[in-house]
C-alpha positions as CSV (number, residue, x, y, z in Angstrom):
1,M,-6.0,-11.4,25.1
2,N,-6.4,-8.6,22.5
3,E,-7.9,-9.7,19.2
4,I,-6.9,-6.5,17.4
5,L,-3.3,-6.9,18.3
6,D,-3.4,-10.6,17.4
7,V,-4.8,-9.7,13.9
8,M,-2.1,-7.0,13.4
9,S,0.7,-9.3,14.5
10,A,-0.4,-12.0,12.1
11,H,-0.3,-9.8,9.0
12,R,1.4,-11.3,6.0
13,S,1.3,-10.5,2.3
14,V,-0.9,-13.1,0.6
15,R,-0.1,-13.7,-3.1
16,A,-2.1,-16.9,-3.7
17,F,-5.9,-16.7,-3.5
18,L,-8.9,-18.9,-4.1
19,S,-11.2,-17.6,-6.9
20,D,-14.1,-16.8,-4.4
21,P,-15.3,-13.2,-4.9
22,V,-15.4,-10.9,-1.9
23,P,-19.1,-10.1,-1.2
24,D,-20.1,-6.5,-1.5
25,G,-21.4,-6.6,2.0
26,D,-18.0,-7.4,3.4
27,I,-16.4,-4.7,1.2
28,G,-18.9,-2.2,2.5
29,R,-18.2,-3.2,6.1
30,A,-14.5,-2.9,5.6
31,V,-14.7,0.5,3.9
32,A,-17.1,1.8,6.5
33,A,-14.6,0.9,9.2
34,A,-11.5,2.1,7.3
35,R,-12.9,5.5,6.7
36,R,-12.7,6.1,10.5
37,A,-8.9,6.4,10.0
38,A,-7.3,9.7,11.1
39,T,-7.6,12.4,8.5
40,S,-5.8,15.7,8.4
41,S,-8.2,18.6,9.1
42,W,-11.1,16.2,8.2
43,I,-10.2,16.5,4.5
44,Q,-10.6,12.7,3.8
45,A,-8.3,12.9,0.7
46,Y,-8.7,9.4,-0.7
47,S,-10.8,7.2,-2.9
48,L,-10.9,3.5,-3.5
49,L,-11.6,2.3,-7.0
50,Q,-12.6,-1.4,-7.3
51,I,-11.7,-3.0,-10.7
52,T,-14.1,-5.8,-11.6
53,E,-13.7,-6.0,-15.4
54,V,-11.7,-9.1,-16.2
55,E,-9.8,-7.6,-19.1
56,R,-8.7,-4.6,-17.1
57,R,-7.5,-6.7,-14.2
58,E,-5.5,-8.9,-16.6
59,Q,-3.9,-5.9,-18.1
60,L,-3.1,-4.5,-14.7
61,A,-1.6,-7.8,-13.6
62,D,0.8,-7.5,-16.6
63,W,1.6,-3.9,-16.0
64,T,2.4,-4.4,-12.3
65,G,5.2,-6.8,-13.2
66,G,3.3,-10.0,-14.0
67,Q,1.7,-10.4,-10.6
68,P,-1.1,-13.0,-11.1
69,Q,-2.8,-12.2,-7.8
70,V,-4.0,-8.9,-9.3
71,S,-6.3,-10.7,-11.7
72,Q,-6.9,-13.8,-9.5
73,A,-7.8,-12.4,-6.0
74,G,-11.4,-12.2,-5.0
75,A,-11.3,-8.4,-5.3
76,F,-8.8,-5.8,-6.5
77,F,-8.7,-2.1,-5.7
78,V,-6.7,0.9,-6.7
79,L,-6.0,3.3,-3.8
80,N,-5.9,6.9,-4.7
81,A,-4.8,10.1,-3.0
82,D,-7.8,12.3,-4.1
83,V,-8.2,16.0,-3.9
84,R,-10.6,16.3,-6.8
85,R,-13.6,16.8,-4.5
86,H,-11.6,19.6,-2.8
87,R,-11.0,21.5,-6.0
88,L,-14.7,21.0,-7.0
89,V,-15.9,22.4,-3.7
90,A,-13.7,25.5,-4.3
91,Q,-14.9,25.9,-7.9
92,H,-18.5,25.5,-6.8
93,L,-18.1,28.2,-4.2
94,Q,-16.1,30.4,-6.5
95,K,-13.1,30.3,-4.1
96,P,-9.4,29.7,-4.8
97,Y,-7.8,26.3,-4.5
98,V,-4.1,26.5,-4.0
99,G,-2.1,23.2,-4.1
100,N,1.5,22.7,-3.1
101,F,3.7,19.9,-1.9
102,E,2.1,19.9,1.5
103,T,-1.4,19.3,0.0
104,F,0.1,16.4,-2.0
105,L,1.8,15.0,1.0
106,V,-1.3,15.3,3.2
107,A,-3.4,13.5,0.6
108,V,-0.8,10.6,0.4
109,I,-0.8,10.3,4.2
110,D,-4.6,10.4,4.5
111,A,-4.9,7.7,1.8
112,T,-2.2,5.5,3.4
113,L,-3.9,5.7,6.8
114,F,-7.2,4.7,5.2
115,A,-5.5,1.8,3.4
116,Q,-3.9,0.3,6.5
117,N,-7.2,0.5,8.3
118,L,-8.8,-1.2,5.3
119,A,-6.3,-4.0,5.3
120,L,-6.8,-4.5,9.1
121,A,-10.6,-4.6,8.5
122,F,-10.4,-7.3,5.8
123,E,-7.9,-9.3,7.8
124,S,-10.1,-9.2,10.8
125,M,-12.8,-10.9,8.7
126,G,-10.4,-13.7,7.7
127,Y,-9.3,-12.4,4.2
128,G,-5.8,-12.1,3.0
129,V,-4.4,-8.8,1.6
130,C,-1.5,-7.9,-0.7
131,F,-0.5,-4.3,-1.5
132,I,0.7,-3.8,-5.1
133,G,3.3,-1.1,-5.3
134,G,4.0,-2.3,-8.9
135,L,1.0,-0.3,-9.9
136,R,3.3,2.7,-10.1
137,T,5.6,1.1,-12.6
138,R,3.5,2.1,-15.6
139,L,1.3,4.8,-14.2
140,P,0.5,6.7,-17.4
141,E,-0.8,3.5,-19.0
142,V,-2.7,2.7,-15.8
143,D,-4.2,6.2,-15.7
144,A,-5.4,5.9,-19.3
145,L,-6.9,2.5,-18.7
146,L,-8.8,3.6,-15.6
147,E,-9.7,7.0,-17.2
148,L,-8.8,8.9,-14.0
149,P,-9.5,12.7,-13.9
150,D,-7.0,15.3,-12.7
151,D,-6.4,15.5,-8.9
152,V,-6.9,11.8,-8.5
153,W,-3.5,10.2,-7.9
154,P,-3.2,6.3,-7.8
155,L,-0.7,5.2,-5.2
156,F,-0.9,1.4,-5.1
157,G,-3.2,-1.6,-5.7
158,I,-4.8,-3.8,-3.0
159,C,-5.6,-7.4,-3.6
160,V,-8.1,-9.0,-1.2
161,G,-9.5,-12.5,-1.0
162,T,-9.5,-15.9,0.6
163,P,-6.0,-17.2,0.9
164,D,-5.2,-20.4,-0.9
165,P,-4.6,-23.0,1.9
166,A,-2.5,-25.1,-0.4
167,V,0.2,-22.3,-0.6
168,E,2.1,-21.8,2.6
169,T,2.6,-18.1,3.6
170,T,4.4,-17.0,6.7
171,T,5.0,-13.7,8.5
172,R,8.3,-12.0,7.9
173,P,10.2,-10.7,10.9
174,R,10.3,-7.0,11.5
175,M,12.9,-4.7,13.0
176,P,13.2,-5.1,16.8
177,V,11.0,-2.8,18.9
178,D,14.0,-1.1,20.5
179,A,15.3,-0.2,17.0
180,I,12.1,1.6,16.2
181,W,11.0,3.0,19.6
182,M,13.3,5.9,20.5
183,T,13.2,8.4,23.4
184,D,14.0,12.1,23.2
185,R,17.0,11.7,20.8
186,Y,17.7,9.8,17.7
187,P,20.5,7.2,18.4
188,D,24.0,7.5,17.0
189,D,24.9,5.7,13.8
190,G,26.8,3.0,15.7
191,S,23.7,2.1,17.7
192,V,21.6,2.0,14.5
193,L,24.1,-0.3,12.8
194,D,24.1,-2.6,15.9
195,S,20.3,-2.9,15.6
196,I,20.6,-3.7,11.9
197,A,23.2,-6.4,12.6
198,R,20.8,-8.0,15.1
199,F,18.0,-7.9,12.6
200,D,20.2,-9.3,9.8
201,D,20.8,-12.3,12.0
202,E,17.1,-12.8,12.4
203,A,16.4,-12.2,8.7
204,A,19.1,-14.7,7.8
205,E,17.4,-17.4,9.9
206,H,14.1,-16.6,8.2
207,Y,15.7,-17.0,4.7
208,A,17.6,-20.2,5.7
209,A,14.4,-21.8,6.9
210,R,13.1,-21.3,3.4
211,G,16.2,-22.7,1.7
212,L,17.7,-19.3,0.9
213,E,21.1,-19.5,2.7
214,G,23.4,-16.5,2.7
215,R,20.6,-13.8,2.5
216,N,19.9,-11.1,5.0
217,W,17.9,-7.9,5.2
218,S,20.8,-5.5,4.4
219,G,21.6,-7.4,1.2
220,G,18.2,-6.9,-0.2
221,L,18.1,-3.3,1.0
222,W,21.1,-2.0,-0.7
223,R,20.1,-3.7,-4.0
224,K,16.7,-2.1,-3.7
225,F,18.2,1.4,-3.6
226,A,21.3,0.9,-5.8
227,T,19.6,2.6,-8.8
228,P,16.9,5.2,-9.1
229,L,13.3,4.0,-8.7
230,R,10.5,4.9,-11.1
231,E,11.9,8.2,-12.2
232,H,8.8,9.0,-14.3
233,L,6.6,9.5,-11.2
234,F,7.4,13.2,-10.7
235,E,6.3,14.0,-14.3
236,Y,3.2,11.8,-14.0
237,Y,1.9,13.2,-10.8
238,S,2.7,16.8,-11.9
239,S,0.7,16.1,-15.1
240,K,-2.3,15.1,-13.0
241,G,-2.5,18.3,-11.0
242,A,-0.1,17.5,-8.1
243,E,2.1,20.4,-7.0
244,L,5.4,18.9,-5.9
245,R,7.3,22.0,-5.1
């Protein structure tokens, strides 16, 4: 038995929560553990902004596409890639700070590693978690609402709370291990398509069990990428100090 693997394997997105707040003590424990995530060159390029004001959370719920869990979960956070402290250090020491696409990418990776650790920490304590990518849909408005300084780049929201036992939530299947784990060479396209076909069969069973006959993974995937996504993001992140070239 491995309790960590069990928690990881049981992950699911929870979108219905009880109104119970998440105690500060539990949040502190989760953040303390999550900060042990790997970080490039020890730069720790992330910050976690908890939003507690009711009006702000309700506004964010609307701006993220009408996701009620943003305002109803026991706690809601905005996860930021954050290089502001790096620039401040350089300014304080009267040294140059030169950003480029690599510094942006490293900050995004650092923040995402921290966020996954954070989710695992909360789930190990029995809480449910839901990442909110919809936070990026109206980032300029979100930025103004949260009064974020330059060099702090919001990536997504994180809902945390006690799952509502009256609402059934199940784990979704994932791509088979042999479709992800490769050795020495990337497989040819025919092999990749074979693994997709196998996963489509599994996904179709998952949908059918929920009364959604005729759906599979590929169908949702092509619809997702049939049109450009959130084209304003380049301009927004550039305006906040990110060098994207």
